[in-house]
N, C-alpha and C positions, 0 to 999 in steps of 0.2 A: 577529573574526580579528585575529591579530597578525602583522604583516609585518616581515620583515628587509629593509632597503634597504641593499644592499652598496655600499660606497664604496671606490674605488680611487684611488691617486694620479693626479691629473688629471681625475677625474670632475667634471663641472660641472652635473649635473642631479640629483644625489642629494638635495639639500635640496628642490628643486622637487617631486620624487616623494614625499618624506616629507610635505610640507605638503599635497599632493594627497590622500594617504591620510588624514591626520589631519583636515584642515579640510573637505575635500569629501565624503569617504566616512565620516567620523566613526569611523574604525577606529584601532587602536593600531599604531604603527610605531616602529622603532628604526633609526637609521643604524648599520650594523655595518661596522667597518674591514676592509680586505682581509687583515689579519693574524689575524682571528678564526679559531679552530679548533673552535668549538662553536656550532651554531645551534639547540640544544635550546630548546624553548618557543615556537618560531615556527610559524605555520600555513602560511606561504608565503614565498617568497624573490623579491625584485625586484632585478634587475640594471639600473641606470639607464644612461642615455646619458652622454656626455661624451667625454673624450679620455684614456682610461686609459693611464697611462705615456707619454703624449704621442703614442701611435699612430705612432711613427716606423718601426716594422716593419709587419707585417700587423696590421690592427686586431684587438686582443684577443690577439695572439700572446704577449705578456708576461703579461697579466692571467691567462691560463689557469693559470699556475704559482703564483698567490697562494695562501697557506694556506687561505683561506676556500673556495676552489673544491673542495677535498676534501669539505667539508660540503655544498656546493651539489649536487655530483654524488650524494652519498649520499641527500639528501632527494629529488632528482629520481627516483632509482632506486626509492625507497620510495613514489613516487606523489604527493609534495607538489607543489602548484602552484609552478612556477618561471617567471617572466616576464622576458625580456630586452627592453629597450627601446633602440632605436638601437644604440649601441655595446655595450650589454648583450647584445643579440641576437648581435652579432658575437663577443663573448666566449664565449657559450654554444656557438656554432658551433665556434670554435677549440678549445674544451675537449672537443669530441666529444659534447656533449649533444644536439646537433642534427645530423642527417646533412647532408652536402653542404658547400658552401663559399660564401663571399661574395666576389665579384669586383668590380673597379671598374665603375662604371656604364658602360653601352655608349658613351655620349657623352663619357666621361672627365670629366664635369662634376659638381659638387655639385648635388644636387636638393633643393629645399625647397618643398613644395607639398601641398595636400590630395590624397588619392588614394582613389578609390572602390574598395571591396572588396565581394565577395559572401560572405556567411556560408554556407559549404558544410556545415559541421558545427556544429550548435548543441547538441552534447552534451558540451561542455567547460565547465570552471569559468569560462572567459573569454567564452564565447559563448552560454551557456544562457538569456540574457534576450532573445535574438533568435530570430525565426523563420528556419528554413532558407530560403535564397534571398533574404533581405533584403540590400539594398545599404546599406552604411554608408560613411562617409567618415572616414578617419584622416589626421592630418598625418604627412608623411614628411620626413626631413632626413638625407641621407647622401651619401657619395661612393663607398661600397662596398656598395651594396644590391642588386647583381645576383646573386641567389641561384641557385646551380647545384647540381644533383644528377643522378645517372644515372636512367634510365627506371624501373628496378626500385624505387629509393627513392621516386621520385615516385608510383608506382602504389600504394605502401603508405601 
């Protein structure tokens, strides 16, 4: 697979993600600037964490207007795998690719800790190596990770 790792001004995890793909997964990756207008030739898009545009407004609120996001949206609509990590997830949510919104954590504190999760759906490109019902542990680090959506969205 060939991965596009999108880099925004202020991103600080783009190179980490690049090396994780290249060194650990032995797959091809390219760091793509926020100004890119063509993601042809990539099999998946990764939007890493960091502090895009300084996160002075809502997290991801400025990044959603970057030229590359038109291509990210197009690929997502066409069914390409798109993964947002940390701030990248917030950018995808702000851009309307994910329903709902991210709010400040309930305790208004930054959280950085391992979090246990249950694999509910193992029929995705990101979960197909797990059995349904398996508990996995993922690291989390965020100040705005309180995901909210209405009941109808959650049911779907």
